[in-house]
Residue frames as a rotation matrix with the C-alpha (Angstrom) as fourth column:
UNK 1
0.999 -0.005 -0.049 -30.33
-0.038 0.562 -0.826 34.10
0.032 0.827 0.561 50.54
UNK 2
0.278 -0.958 0.075 -26.76
0.341 0.172 0.924 33.12
-0.898 -0.231 0.375 49.72
UNK 3
0.965 0.043 -0.260 -25.17
-0.199 -0.526 -0.827 35.35
-0.172 0.849 -0.499 47.10
UNK 4
0.391 -0.871 0.299 -21.93
0.776 0.486 0.402 34.70
-0.496 0.075 0.865 45.21
UNK 5
0.950 -0.238 -0.203 -19.31
-0.310 -0.804 -0.507 37.10
-0.042 0.545 -0.838 43.93
UNK 6
0.556 -0.826 -0.091 -15.65
0.631 0.490 -0.601 36.92
0.541 0.277 0.794 42.90
UNK 7
0.722 -0.405 -0.561 -12.94
0.336 -0.504 0.796 38.18
-0.605 -0.763 -0.228 45.21
UNK 8
0.536 -0.546 -0.644 -9.80
-0.667 -0.742 0.074 40.00
-0.518 0.390 -0.762 44.04
UNK 9
-0.567 -0.794 0.220 -8.25
-0.533 0.557 0.636 36.68
-0.628 0.243 -0.739 43.02
UNK 10
-0.409 0.489 -0.770 -11.24
-0.827 0.157 0.539 35.61
0.385 0.858 0.340 40.98
UNK 11
-0.932 0.073 -0.356 -12.31
0.196 0.925 -0.324 33.01
0.306 -0.372 -0.876 43.54
UNK 12
-0.079 0.988 0.135 -16.03
0.029 -0.133 0.991 32.58
0.996 0.082 -0.018 44.16
UNK 13
-0.979 -0.194 -0.061 -17.01
0.083 -0.108 -0.991 33.82
0.186 -0.975 0.122 47.62
UNK 14
-0.156 0.975 -0.158 -20.36
0.705 0.222 0.673 33.35
0.692 -0.006 -0.722 49.31
UNK 15
-0.922 -0.003 0.386 -22.06
-0.232 -0.796 -0.559 36.20
0.309 -0.605 0.734 51.15
UNK 16
-0.575 0.731 -0.367 -24.87
0.802 0.593 -0.075 35.18
0.163 -0.337 -0.927 53.45
UNK 17
-0.768 0.480 0.425 -28.02
-0.469 -0.872 0.137 37.31
0.436 -0.094 0.895 53.67
UNK 18
-0.817 0.454 0.355 -30.76
-0.130 0.455 -0.881 36.41
-0.562 -0.766 -0.313 56.19
UNK 19
-0.762 0.646 -0.044 -33.83
0.199 0.298 0.934 34.70
0.616 0.703 -0.356 54.74
UNK 20
-0.055 0.728 -0.684 -36.14
0.997 0.001 -0.079 36.72
-0.057 -0.686 -0.725 56.99
UNK 21
0.740 0.381 0.555 -37.36
0.428 -0.902 0.049 40.25
0.520 0.201 -0.830 57.53
UNK 22
-0.251 -0.832 0.494 -34.96
0.053 -0.522 -0.851 42.92
0.967 -0.188 0.175 58.79
UNK 23
0.194 0.417 0.888 -37.11
-0.847 -0.385 0.366 43.18
0.494 -0.824 0.278 61.92
UNK 24
0.984 0.160 -0.081 -36.77
-0.112 0.898 0.425 39.47
0.141 -0.409 0.902 62.66
UNK 25
0.337 -0.934 -0.117 -33.01
0.558 0.299 -0.774 39.55
0.758 0.196 0.622 62.01
UNK 26
-0.289 -0.425 0.858 -32.60
-0.371 -0.776 -0.510 42.47
0.883 -0.465 0.066 64.40
UNK 27
0.599 0.556 0.576 -34.69
-0.758 0.163 0.631 40.70
0.257 -0.815 0.519 67.05
UNK 28
0.896 -0.324 -0.305 -32.44
0.341 0.940 0.005 37.65
0.285 -0.109 0.952 66.77
UNK 29
-0.056 -0.946 0.320 -29.35
0.275 -0.323 -0.906 39.86
0.960 0.037 0.278 67.04
UNK 30
-0.044 0.119 0.992 -30.73
-0.799 -0.600 0.037 41.32
0.599 -0.791 0.122 70.29
UNK 31
0.910 0.405 0.087 -31.56
-0.391 0.768 0.507 37.80
0.139 -0.495 0.858 71.48
UNK 32
0.540 -0.781 -0.315 -28.02
0.495 0.597 -0.631 36.67
0.681 0.185 0.709 70.74
UNK 33
-0.295 -0.667 0.684 -26.48
-0.202 -0.656 -0.727 39.52
0.934 -0.352 0.059 72.71
UNK 34
0.312 0.496 0.811 -28.74
-0.902 -0.113 0.416 38.75
0.298 -0.861 0.412 75.67
UNK 35
0.976 0.057 -0.211 -27.83
-0.018 0.983 0.182 35.07
0.217 -0.173 0.961 75.55
UNK 36
0.167 -0.985 -0.035 -24.10
0.364 0.095 -0.926 35.83
0.916 0.142 0.375 75.39
UNK 37
-0.339 -0.301 0.891 -24.40
-0.528 -0.723 -0.445 38.05
0.778 -0.622 0.086 78.45
UNK 38
0.328 0.591 0.737 -26.47
-0.941 0.133 0.312 35.61
0.086 -0.796 0.599 80.52
UNK 39
0.984 0.095 -0.151 -24.80
-0.097 0.995 -0.006 32.28
0.150 0.021 0.989 79.72
UNK 40
0.129 -0.991 0.045 -21.18
-0.472 -0.101 -0.876 33.13
0.872 0.092 -0.481 80.54
UNK 41
0.871 0.083 -0.484 -19.88
0.324 0.643 0.694 30.64
0.369 -0.761 0.533 83.08
UNK 42
0.470 -0.718 0.514 -17.27
-0.742 -0.636 -0.211 31.79
0.478 -0.283 -0.832 85.59
UNK 43
-0.182 -0.494 0.851 -16.67
-0.845 0.521 0.122 28.43
-0.504 -0.696 -0.512 87.24
UNK 44
-0.877 -0.135 -0.462 -16.42
-0.352 0.834 0.425 24.80
0.328 0.535 -0.779 86.19
UNK 45
-0.048 0.954 0.297 -19.86
-0.989 -0.004 -0.149 23.20
-0.141 -0.301 0.943 86.12
UNK 46
-0.969 -0.147 0.197 -20.98
-0.137 0.989 0.063 19.61
-0.204 0.034 -0.978 86.58
UNK 47
-0.136 0.953 -0.270 -24.12
-0.976 -0.176 -0.127 18.42
-0.169 0.246 0.954 84.78
UNK 48
-0.685 0.028 0.728 -25.93
-0.015 0.999 -0.053 15.12
-0.728 -0.047 -0.684 84.39
UNK 49
-0.021 0.683 -0.730 -27.76
-0.968 -0.198 -0.157 13.98
-0.252 0.703 0.665 81.28
UNK 50
0.579 0.376 -0.724 -29.19
-0.618 0.781 -0.089 10.54
0.532 0.499 0.684 80.48
UNK 51
0.991 -0.131 -0.015 -27.36
0.102 0.692 0.715 9.07
-0.084 -0.710 0.699 83.45
UNK 52
0.253 -0.943 0.215 -23.98
0.867 0.123 -0.483 10.46
0.429 0.309 0.849 82.34
UNK 53
0.675 -0.091 -0.733 -21.87
0.487 -0.691 0.534 13.10
-0.555 -0.717 -0.422 84.08
UNK 54
0.326 -0.534 0.780 -20.12
0.774 -0.323 -0.544 16.00
0.542 0.782 0.308 82.34
UNK 55
0.318 -0.356 -0.879 -17.68
0.632 -0.612 0.476 18.46
-0.707 -0.706 0.031 83.87
UNK 56
0.440 -0.008 0.898 -17.39
0.821 -0.401 -0.406 21.66
0.364 0.916 -0.170 81.82
UNK 57
-0.406 -0.645 -0.648 -14.84
0.803 -0.589 0.083 24.47
-0.436 -0.487 0.757 82.33
UNK 58
0.220 0.544 -0.810 -15.77
0.153 -0.839 -0.522 28.11
-0.963 -0.009 -0.268 81.61
UNK 59
-0.499 -0.550 -0.670 -13.88
-0.535 -0.413 0.737 28.03
-0.682 0.726 -0.088 78.29
UNK 60
-0.981 0.194 -0.009 -16.24
0.130 0.692 0.710 25.41
0.144 0.696 -0.704 76.80
UNK 61
-0.391 0.912 0.126 -19.94
-0.663 -0.374 0.649 25.69
0.639 0.170 0.750 76.03
UNK 62
-0.791 0.082 0.606 -21.85
-0.520 0.431 -0.738 24.32
-0.321 -0.899 -0.298 78.98
UNK 63
-0.815 0.572 0.089 -24.64
0.575 0.783 0.236 21.74
0.065 0.244 -0.968 78.96
UNK 64
-0.841 0.530 0.112 -27.90
-0.505 -0.841 0.193 23.45
0.196 0.106 0.975 78.00
UNK 65
-0.369 0.791 0.488 -31.55
-0.575 0.219 -0.789 22.78
-0.731 -0.571 0.374 78.81
UNK 66
0.647 0.621 -0.443 -32.12
-0.722 0.310 -0.619 21.27
-0.247 0.720 0.648 75.34
UNK 67
-0.392 -0.890 -0.232 -29.06
-0.920 0.385 0.075 19.00
0.023 0.243 -0.970 75.42
UNK 68
-0.551 0.218 0.806 -31.21
-0.213 0.897 -0.388 16.05
-0.807 -0.385 -0.447 76.44
UNK 69
0.568 0.799 -0.200 -33.53
-0.374 0.034 -0.927 16.50
-0.733 0.601 0.318 73.44
UNK 70
0.409 -0.517 -0.752 -30.59
-0.866 0.040 -0.498 16.05
0.287 0.855 -0.431 71.08
UNK 71
-0.584 -0.709 0.394 -28.96
-0.804 0.570 -0.167 13.42
-0.106 -0.414 -0.904 73.29
UNK 72
-0.051 0.660 0.749 -32.06
-0.283 0.710 -0.645 11.22
-0.958 -0.245 0.150 73.21
UNK 73
0.834 0.341 -0.433 -32.14
-0.479 0.059 -0.876 11.44
-0.273 0.938 0.212 69.42
UNK 74
-0.011 -0.927 -0.374 -28.46
-0.938 0.140 -0.319 10.48
0.348 0.348 -0.871 69.23
UNK 75
-0.588 -0.180 0.788 -29.04
-0.605 0.745 -0.281 7.54
-0.537 -0.642 -0.547 71.55
UNK 76
0.369 0.837 0.405 -31.98
-0.231 0.504 -0.832 6.34
-0.900 0.213 0.379 69.46
UNK 77
0.828 -0.012 -0.560 -30.09
-0.559 -0.099 -0.823 6.69
-0.046 0.995 -0.088 66.16
UNK 78
-0.103 -0.992 -0.072 -26.72
-0.991 0.109 -0.074 5.19
0.082 0.064 -0.995 67.09
UNK 79
0.894 0.342 -0.289 -26.20
-0.354 0.935 0.013 1.50
0.275 0.090 0.957 66.37
UNK 80
0.554 -0.711 0.434 -23.60
-0.157 0.423 0.893 -0.84
-0.818 -0.562 0.123 67.80
UNK 81
0.032 -0.661 0.750 -20.59
0.772 0.493 0.401 -0.89
-0.634 0.566 0.526 65.49
UNK 82
0.876 0.291 0.386 -21.35
0.471 -0.689 -0.550 2.46
0.106 0.663 -0.741 63.86
UNK 83
-0.442 -0.895 -0.066 -18.46
0.897 -0.441 -0.023 4.75
-0.009 -0.069 0.998 63.02
UNK 84
0.624 0.772 -0.120 -19.66
0.782 -0.614 0.109 8.14
0.011 -0.162 -0.987 64.30
UNK 85
-0.573 -0.696 0.433 -18.41
0.641 -0.709 -0.292 11.69
0.511 0.110 0.853 63.75
UNK 86
0.438 0.636 -0.636 -19.42
0.873 -0.471 0.130 14.23
-0.216 -0.612 -0.761 66.39
UNK 87
-0.221 -0.473 0.853 -18.86
0.726 -0.664 -0.180 17.59
0.651 0.579 0.490 64.71
UNK 88
-0.249 0.076 0.966 -18.42
-0.403 -0.915 -0.032 20.48
0.881 -0.397 0.258 67.14
UNK 89
-0.119 0.218 -0.969 -18.30
0.505 0.853 0.130 18.17
0.855 -0.474 -0.211 70.13
UNK 90
0.411 0.268 0.871 -18.01
-0.482 -0.747 0.458 20.88
0.774 -0.608 -0.178 72.81
UNK 91
-0.080 -0.396 0.915 -17.72
-0.988 0.155 -0.019 19.06
-0.134 -0.905 -0.404 76.13
UNK 92
-0.854 -0.405 -0.327 -18.29
-0.485 0.847 0.218 15.72
0.189 0.345 -0.919 74.39
UNK 93
-0.272 0.811 0.517 -21.92
-0.700 0.202 -0.685 15.05
-0.660 -0.548 0.514 75.28
UNK 94
0.658 0.674 -0.334 -23.03
-0.707 0.402 -0.582 13.44
-0.259 0.620 0.741 72.04
UNK 95
-0.052 -0.766 -0.641 -19.72
-0.715 0.476 -0.512 11.67
0.697 0.432 -0.572 71.49
UNK 96
-0.840 -0.249 0.482 -20.03
-0.537 0.506 -0.674 10.02
-0.076 -0.825 -0.559 74.90
UNK 97
0.075 0.949 0.307 -23.70
-0.690 0.272 -0.671 9.13
-0.720 -0.161 0.675 74.34
UNK 98
0.603 0.119 -0.789 -22.86
-0.753 0.411 -0.514 7.50
0.263 0.904 0.338 70.99
UNK 99
-0.411 -0.867 -0.283 -19.94
-0.658 0.496 -0.567 5.62
0.632 -0.047 -0.774 72.55
UNK 100
-0.542 0.280 0.792 -22.22
-0.673 0.419 -0.609 4.12
-0.503 -0.864 -0.038 75.21
UNK 101
0.629 0.778 -0.009 -24.05
-0.586 0.466 -0.662 2.42
-0.511 0.422 0.749 72.32
UNK 102
0.221 -0.673 0.706 -20.80
0.285 0.737 0.613 0.64
-0.933 0.066 0.354 71.37
UNK 103
0.942 -0.017 0.335 -20.02
0.314 -0.308 -0.898 2.97
0.118 0.951 -0.285 68.49
UNK 104
-0.085 -0.987 -0.137 -16.51
0.945 -0.123 0.303 4.12
-0.316 -0.103 0.943 67.57
UNK 105
0.824 0.560 -0.081 -16.48
0.544 -0.824 -0.159 7.91
-0.156 0.087 -0.984 67.69
UNK 106
-0.453 -0.838 0.306 -14.33
0.853 -0.507 -0.126 10.68
0.260 0.204 0.944 66.28
UNK 107
0.606 0.615 -0.504 -15.06
0.751 -0.651 0.110 13.90
-0.260 -0.446 -0.857 68.20
UNK 108
-0.410 -0.755 0.511 -13.86
0.871 -0.491 -0.027 17.16
0.271 0.434 0.859 66.66
UNK 109
0.724 0.565 -0.394 -14.08
0.645 -0.758 0.097 20.84
-0.244 -0.324 -0.914 67.57
UNK 110
0.400 -0.560 0.726 -12.39
0.384 -0.617 -0.687 24.10
0.832 0.554 -0.032 66.63
UNK 111
0.670 -0.080 0.738 -11.98
-0.612 -0.622 0.489 25.02
0.419 -0.779 -0.466 70.31
UNK 112
-0.245 -0.851 -0.465 -8.70
-0.308 0.523 -0.795 23.61
0.919 -0.051 -0.390 71.72
UNK 113
-0.654 0.019 0.756 -10.19
-0.756 -0.019 -0.654 23.58
0.002 -1.000 0.027 75.23
UNK 114
0.464 0.885 -0.042 -12.83
-0.886 0.462 -0.046 21.12
-0.021 0.059 0.998 74.02
UNK 115
0.129 -0.476 -0.870 -10.16
-0.461 0.748 -0.478 18.51
0.878 0.463 -0.122 73.37
UNK 116
-0.856 -0.512 -0.074 -9.12
-0.152 0.385 -0.910 17.90
0.494 -0.768 -0.408 76.97
UNK 117
-0.464 0.767 0.443 -12.67
-0.832 -0.205 -0.516 18.44
-0.305 -0.608 0.733 78.21
UNK 118
0.479 0.652 -0.588 -14.01
-0.827 0.560 -0.053 15.73
0.295 0.511 0.807 75.90
UNK 119
-0.210 -0.642 -0.738 -11.19
-0.206 0.767 -0.608 13.35
0.956 0.025 -0.293 76.80
UNK 120
-0.920 -0.141 0.366 -11.86
-0.370 0.003 -0.929 13.87
0.130 -0.990 -0.055 80.50
UNK 121
-0.115 0.965 0.235 -15.60
-0.924 -0.017 -0.383 13.36
-0.365 -0.261 0.894 80.12
UNK 122
0.342 0.150 -0.927 -15.07
-0.637 0.763 -0.112 10.24
0.691 0.629 0.357 78.00
UNK 123
-0.616 -0.642 -0.456 -12.88
-0.043 0.606 -0.795 8.77
0.787 -0.470 -0.401 80.75
UNK 124
-0.779 0.359 0.514 -15.31
-0.617 -0.289 -0.732 9.89
-0.114 -0.887 0.447 83.45
UNK 125
0.236 0.971 0.043 -18.10
-0.902 0.235 -0.362 7.95
-0.361 0.047 0.931 81.77
UNK 126
0.018 -0.310 0.951 -16.05
-0.238 0.922 0.305 4.86
-0.971 -0.232 -0.057 80.97
UNK 127
0.801 0.328 0.501 -15.89
0.376 0.375 -0.847 5.19
-0.466 0.867 0.177 77.16
UNK 128
0.383 -0.720 -0.578 -12.40
-0.564 -0.678 0.472 6.65
-0.732 0.146 -0.666 76.58
UNK 129
-0.509 -0.632 0.585 -11.40
0.027 0.667 0.744 3.60
-0.860 0.394 -0.323 74.55
UNK 130
-0.019 0.605 0.796 -14.16
0.905 0.348 -0.243 4.32
-0.424 0.716 -0.554 72.01
UNK 131
0.915 0.394 -0.088 -13.57
0.341 -0.871 -0.355 8.05
-0.217 0.294 -0.931 71.44
UNK 132
-0.224 -0.942 0.250 -10.79
0.970 -0.191 0.147 9.70
-0.091 0.275 0.957 69.45
UNK 133
0.670 0.434 -0.602 -10.51
0.476 -0.874 -0.099 13.49
-0.569 -0.221 -0.792 69.78
UNK 134
-0.324 -0.770 0.550 -9.09
0.945 -0.235 0.228 15.94
-0.046 0.594 0.803 67.22
UNK 135
-0.120 0.212 -0.970 -9.00
0.084 -0.971 -0.223 19.71
-0.989 -0.108 0.099 66.79
UNK 136
-0.632 -0.017 0.775 -10.63
0.748 0.250 0.615 20.38
-0.204 0.968 -0.146 63.43
UNK 137
-0.587 0.465 -0.663 -12.20
-0.440 -0.870 -0.221 23.27
-0.680 0.162 0.715 61.54
UNK 138
0.494 0.809 -0.320 -15.21
-0.835 0.338 -0.435 21.41
-0.243 0.482 0.842 60.14
UNK 139
0.990 -0.010 0.140 -13.66
0.040 0.976 -0.212 18.53
-0.134 0.216 0.967 58.12
UNK 140
0.585 -0.801 -0.126 -10.07
-0.731 -0.453 -0.510 19.85
0.352 0.391 -0.851 58.02
UNK 141
-0.495 -0.794 0.353 -8.72
-0.869 0.444 -0.220 17.05
0.018 -0.415 -0.910 60.26
UNK 142
0.245 0.694 0.677 -11.34
-0.549 0.675 -0.493 14.40
-0.799 -0.250 0.546 59.40
UNK 143
-0.602 -0.384 -0.700 -10.67
-0.795 0.365 0.484 11.34
0.070 0.848 -0.525 57.26
UNK 144
-0.969 0.229 0.090 -12.64
0.225 0.973 -0.058 8.28
-0.101 -0.036 -0.994 56.24
UNK 145
-0.437 0.896 0.080 -16.40
-0.318 -0.237 0.918 7.76
0.841 0.375 0.389 56.08
UNK 146
-0.936 0.157 0.315 -18.99
-0.310 0.056 -0.949 7.53
-0.166 -0.986 -0.004 58.83
UNK 147
-0.620 0.780 -0.083 -22.27
0.703 0.599 0.384 5.74
0.349 0.179 -0.920 59.39
UNK 148
0.562 0.791 -0.243 -23.54
0.810 -0.467 0.354 8.65
0.166 -0.395 -0.903 61.49
UNK 149
-0.645 -0.656 0.391 -22.56
0.531 -0.753 -0.389 12.32
0.549 -0.044 0.835 61.62
UNK 150
0.350 0.694 -0.629 -23.87
0.936 -0.284 0.208 14.45
-0.034 -0.661 -0.749 64.48
UNK 151
-0.671 -0.554 0.493 -23.79
0.568 -0.811 -0.138 18.26
0.477 0.187 0.859 64.26
UNK 152
0.440 0.679 -0.588 -25.10
0.877 -0.467 0.117 20.79
-0.195 -0.567 -0.800 66.75
UNK 153
-0.273 -0.659 0.701 -24.01
0.825 -0.536 -0.182 23.92
0.495 0.528 0.690 64.85
UNK 154
-0.833 0.019 -0.552 -24.04
0.281 -0.846 -0.453 27.52
-0.476 -0.533 0.700 66.01
UNK 155
0.025 0.961 0.275 -27.56
0.882 0.109 -0.458 28.83
-0.470 0.254 -0.845 65.42
UNK 156
0.751 0.317 -0.580 -26.69
0.164 -0.939 -0.302 32.48
-0.640 0.132 -0.757 64.66
UNK 157
0.595 -0.428 0.680 -24.74
0.786 0.134 -0.604 34.07
0.167 0.894 0.416 61.80
UNK 158
0.952 -0.239 0.192 -22.98
-0.265 -0.956 0.125 36.96
0.153 -0.170 -0.973 63.59
UNK 159
0.163 -0.964 -0.209 -19.16
-0.174 0.181 -0.968 37.08
0.971 0.194 -0.138 63.79
UNK 160
0.779 0.050 -0.626 -17.91
0.548 0.433 0.716 35.40
0.307 -0.900 0.310 66.98
UNK 161
0.694 -0.494 0.523 -15.77
-0.511 -0.850 -0.126 37.62
0.507 -0.180 -0.843 69.20
UNK 162
-0.236 -0.785 0.572 -14.01
-0.957 0.291 0.004 34.74
-0.169 -0.547 -0.820 70.94
UNK 163
-0.834 -0.194 -0.516 -13.72
-0.356 0.905 0.235 30.96
0.421 0.380 -0.824 70.88
UNK 164
-0.812 0.582 0.044 -16.56
0.279 0.453 -0.846 30.42
-0.512 -0.675 -0.531 73.36
UNK 165
-0.080 0.820 -0.567 -18.98
-0.474 -0.532 -0.702 32.55
-0.877 0.212 0.431 71.35
UNK 166
-0.555 -0.196 -0.808 -18.03
-0.828 0.219 0.516 30.54
0.076 0.956 -0.284 68.26
UNK 167
-0.956 0.267 0.124 -20.08
0.230 0.940 -0.252 27.72
-0.184 -0.212 -0.960 69.79
UNK 168
-0.113 0.983 -0.146 -23.25
0.603 -0.049 -0.796 29.78
-0.790 -0.179 -0.587 69.28
UNK 169
0.712 0.353 -0.607 -22.44
-0.181 -0.743 -0.645 32.13
-0.678 0.569 -0.465 66.39
UNK 170
-0.059 -0.625 0.779 -20.92
0.715 0.518 0.469 31.34
-0.697 0.584 0.416 62.98
UNK 171
-0.267 -0.078 -0.961 -20.05
-0.229 -0.963 0.142 34.44
-0.936 0.258 0.239 60.96
UNK 172
-0.182 0.315 -0.931 -22.11
-0.964 -0.244 0.106 34.46
-0.194 0.917 0.349 57.75
UNK 173
0.705 0.449 0.549 -22.78
-0.434 0.885 -0.167 30.75
-0.561 -0.121 0.819 58.36
UNK 174
0.128 -0.761 -0.636 -19.38
-0.971 0.035 -0.237 29.98
0.203 0.648 -0.734 56.88
UNK 175
-0.774 -0.465 0.430 -18.93
-0.577 0.797 -0.176 26.76
-0.261 -0.385 -0.885 58.87
UNK 176
-0.033 0.859 0.511 -22.52
-0.189 0.497 -0.847 25.59
-0.982 -0.124 0.146 58.35
UNK 177
0.693 0.288 -0.661 -22.29
-0.656 -0.127 -0.744 26.15
-0.299 0.949 0.101 54.60
UNK 178
-0.236 -0.869 -0.434 -18.94
-0.932 0.329 -0.154 24.33
0.277 0.368 -0.888 54.32
UNK 179
-0.595 0.062 0.801 -20.30
-0.449 0.801 -0.395 21.46
-0.667 -0.595 -0.449 56.38
UNK 180
0.392 0.864 0.315 -23.19
-0.171 0.405 -0.898 20.82
-0.904 0.298 0.307 54.02
UNK 181
0.627 -0.197 -0.754 -21.10
-0.779 -0.161 -0.606 21.21
-0.002 0.967 -0.255 50.89
UNK 182
-0.321 -0.901 -0.291 -18.56
-0.847 0.411 -0.337 18.66
0.423 0.139 -0.895 52.12
UNK 183
-0.118 0.252 0.961 -20.59
-0.854 0.467 -0.228 16.27
-0.506 -0.847 0.160 54.28
UNK 184
0.794 0.579 -0.183 -21.64
-0.590 0.662 -0.462 13.81
-0.147 0.475 0.868 51.59
UNK 185
0.320 -0.742 -0.589 -18.08
-0.485 0.405 -0.775 12.69
0.814 0.534 -0.231 50.87
UNK 186
-0.705 -0.585 0.401 -17.71
-0.621 0.237 -0.747 11.66
0.342 -0.775 -0.531 54.53
UNK 187
0.086 0.822 0.562 -20.95
-0.883 0.324 -0.339 9.67
-0.461 -0.468 0.754 54.71
UNK 188
-0.799 -0.230 0.556 -21.07
-0.056 0.949 0.311 5.92
-0.599 0.217 -0.771 54.18
UNK 189
-0.905 0.424 0.029 -23.42
0.097 0.140 0.985 4.64
0.414 0.895 -0.168 51.48
UNK 190
0.071 0.973 -0.220 -26.32
0.575 0.141 0.806 4.28
0.815 -0.184 -0.549 53.92
UNK 191
-0.762 -0.506 -0.404 -25.07
0.615 -0.368 -0.698 7.01
0.204 -0.780 0.592 56.28
UNK 192
0.439 0.897 0.057 -27.29
0.766 -0.407 0.497 9.29
0.469 -0.174 -0.866 58.31
UNK 193
-0.717 -0.595 0.365 -26.90
0.289 -0.729 -0.621 12.71
0.635 -0.340 0.694 59.90
UNK 194
0.283 0.729 -0.623 -28.47
0.952 -0.137 0.273 14.15
0.114 -0.671 -0.733 63.04
UNK 195
-0.638 -0.430 0.639 -28.64
0.443 -0.883 -0.152 17.96
0.630 0.187 0.754 62.95
UNK 196
-0.010 0.585 -0.811 -29.89
0.965 -0.208 -0.162 20.21
-0.263 -0.784 -0.563 65.76
UNK 197
-0.841 -0.229 0.490 -31.18
0.395 -0.879 0.268 23.70
0.369 0.419 0.830 64.91
UNK 198
-0.183 0.811 -0.556 -33.77
0.840 -0.165 -0.517 26.29
-0.511 -0.562 -0.651 65.87
UNK 199
0.353 0.388 0.852 -35.58
0.783 -0.621 -0.041 29.37
0.513 0.681 -0.522 64.65
UNK 200
0.763 -0.321 -0.561 -33.34
0.203 -0.706 0.679 31.38
-0.614 -0.632 -0.473 66.99
UNK 201
-0.544 -0.829 -0.128 -31.22
0.038 -0.177 0.984 31.23
-0.838 0.530 0.128 63.85
UNK 202
-0.238 0.422 -0.875 -32.07
-0.923 -0.379 0.068 31.24
-0.303 0.824 0.479 60.16
UNK 203
-0.143 0.282 0.949 -34.04
-0.113 0.948 -0.299 28.03
-0.983 -0.150 -0.104 59.83
UNK 204
0.858 0.498 -0.125 -34.90
-0.143 -0.002 -0.990 28.85
-0.493 0.867 0.070 56.22
UNK 205
0.307 -0.829 -0.467 -31.21
-0.945 -0.206 -0.255 29.00
0.115 0.520 -0.846 55.32
UNK 206
-0.518 -0.421 0.744 -30.61
-0.561 0.824 0.076 25.59
-0.646 -0.378 -0.663 56.89
UNK 207
0.338 0.738 0.584 -33.52
0.078 0.596 -0.799 24.26
-0.938 0.316 0.144 54.84
UNK 208
0.805 -0.098 -0.584 -31.98
-0.574 -0.373 -0.729 25.77
-0.146 0.923 -0.357 51.72
UNK 209
-0.245 -0.969 -0.026 -28.70
-0.966 0.241 0.097 23.97
-0.088 0.049 -0.995 52.38
UNK 210
-0.354 0.195 0.915 -30.49
-0.212 0.936 -0.282 20.65
-0.911 -0.294 -0.290 52.98
UNK 211
0.682 0.716 0.148 -32.47
0.027 0.177 -0.984 20.99
-0.731 0.675 0.102 49.76
UNK 212
0.589 -0.512 -0.625 -29.52
-0.805 -0.433 -0.404 22.16
-0.064 0.742 -0.667 47.67
UNK 213
-0.496 -0.862 0.105 -27.41
-0.861 0.504 0.067 19.19
-0.110 -0.058 -0.992 48.73
UNK 214
-0.130 0.540 -0.831 -30.26
-0.682 0.560 0.471 16.76
0.720 0.628 0.295 48.10
UNK 215
-0.979 -0.203 -0.016 -30.68
-0.121 0.642 -0.757 15.21
0.164 -0.739 -0.653 51.54
UNK 216
-0.025 0.966 -0.259 -33.91
0.195 0.259 0.946 13.52
0.981 -0.027 -0.194 52.57
UNK 217
-0.853 -0.326 0.407 -35.08
-0.254 -0.422 -0.871 14.78
0.455 -0.846 0.277 55.92
UNK 218
0.219 0.918 -0.329 -37.43
0.404 0.222 0.887 14.13
0.888 -0.328 -0.323 58.78
UNK 219
-0.182 -0.173 0.968 -37.93
-0.743 -0.620 -0.251 15.85
0.644 -0.765 -0.016 62.12
UNK 220
-0.184 0.044 -0.982 -37.37
0.306 0.952 -0.014 13.25
0.934 -0.304 -0.189 64.84
UNK 221
-0.074 0.202 -0.977 -37.77
0.994 -0.063 -0.088 15.55
-0.079 -0.977 -0.196 67.86
UNK 222
-0.373 -0.071 0.925 -38.81
0.308 -0.950 0.052 19.09
0.875 0.304 0.376 68.59
UNK 223
-0.038 0.335 -0.942 -39.57
0.995 -0.076 -0.067 21.38
-0.094 -0.939 -0.330 71.49
UNK 224
0.080 0.139 0.987 -40.75
0.360 -0.927 0.101 24.94
0.929 0.347 -0.124 71.96
UNK 225
0.178 0.000 -0.984 -39.91
0.973 -0.150 0.176 27.31
-0.148 -0.989 -0.026 74.77
UNK 226
0.897 0.088 0.434 -39.65
0.155 -0.980 -0.121 31.03
0.415 0.176 -0.893 75.49
UNK 227
0.177 -0.918 -0.355 -36.03
0.976 0.117 0.183 32.17
-0.126 -0.379 0.917 75.82
UNK 228
-0.722 -0.484 -0.495 -35.17
0.486 -0.864 0.136 35.78
-0.493 -0.142 0.858 76.64
UNK 229
-0.192 0.778 -0.598 -38.67
-0.253 -0.628 -0.736 36.79
-0.948 0.010 0.318 75.54
UNK 230
-0.378 0.008 -0.926 -38.39
-0.925 -0.023 0.378 35.06
-0.018 1.000 0.016 72.16
UNK 231
0.614 0.606 0.505 -40.59
-0.516 0.793 -0.324 32.11
-0.597 -0.062 0.800 71.17
UNK 232
-0.300 -0.842 -0.449 -38.05
-0.946 0.203 0.252 29.52
-0.121 0.500 -0.857 70.05
UNK 233
0.856 0.507 0.099 -38.70
-0.473 0.846 -0.245 26.21
-0.208 0.163 0.964 68.30
UNK 234
-0.232 -0.959 0.162 -35.95
-0.839 0.282 0.466 23.59
-0.493 -0.028 -0.870 68.47
UNK 235
0.804 0.498 -0.325 -35.71
-0.593 0.634 -0.497 20.75
-0.042 0.592 0.805 65.95
UNK 236
-0.246 -0.817 0.521 -33.69
-0.414 0.575 0.706 17.58
-0.876 -0.042 -0.480 65.62
UNK 237
0.543 0.369 -0.755 -33.43
-0.829 0.088 -0.553 16.62
-0.138 0.925 0.353 61.95
UNK 238
0.072 -0.494 0.867 -32.49
0.073 0.869 0.489 13.20
-0.995 0.028 0.098 60.62
UNK 239
0.419 -0.009 -0.908 -30.94
-0.834 -0.399 -0.381 13.47
-0.359 0.917 -0.175 57.15
UNK 240
0.059 -0.395 0.917 -30.11
0.164 0.910 0.382 10.68
-0.985 0.128 0.118 54.74
C-alpha cells in the first residue's frame, strides 16, 4: 500500500509498502539482484528490432527480449501527426518507432548518456528531424500536451545504486507515483498512454495508481516467460 505521513516541514510524504507477501517481495529482491549481475554490458551492443537498428553503449539500458512486444504496441497505437512523449526513452527505441509513423516525438530520460544515444539512433534510422531529446526527471523538463505518452518504467522499487540501475529500479516507486499523479495534465483531450509493466514488480501497486487516477485501461499485449527461475508475466497497458 502507499502510506502518507508528514515530514519535519509538515509536507506530506508518501512511503511505499509492497502490495504482496513478504516472501514474494524477498523473491523479487533476489530476482532483481540476479538480473543486475547478469545484464551488465561491458561493450557497445548493436540490436535490431522491427527493421530498425539501435547501437547501445554500456551506460544505457540495452535492448531486451521483450522490447519488441512493447515496440509493436507503440507502432500499432501511434498515428501520423500525433505529438508523442517517450518517457524514460533509454536508447530511444520507442521514440524512433513512433517517429517512423510520422509522429513528432519528445524523448526524455534522467540518464544523461541516453541523450546522445537517442540522438544517434534517431539519425541512424532516418528520423532525427522528428525527435527532440531532453534530460528530464519525469515531467520536470516537459511542456505542452501529447496525444500519446509512452512509459516503460522501472519494474522494481529498490533504491538504484547508479544511473544504469535506475532504468530497472525506482526507489519506493517515487518516479512511477509522480508520473501517474502528473500525467493527466500533459495528455490531450483524447490522449492515450501505453505503459509496460510486469509482475517482476508490484503489479498491484501499478493497478492502484491507475484506479486512483481514474484511467480506463485495457491490456493490448502480454507475454509470459521464465526469467532467472521466476515466472514473469509482461503486460502492455493502453490507458485513456
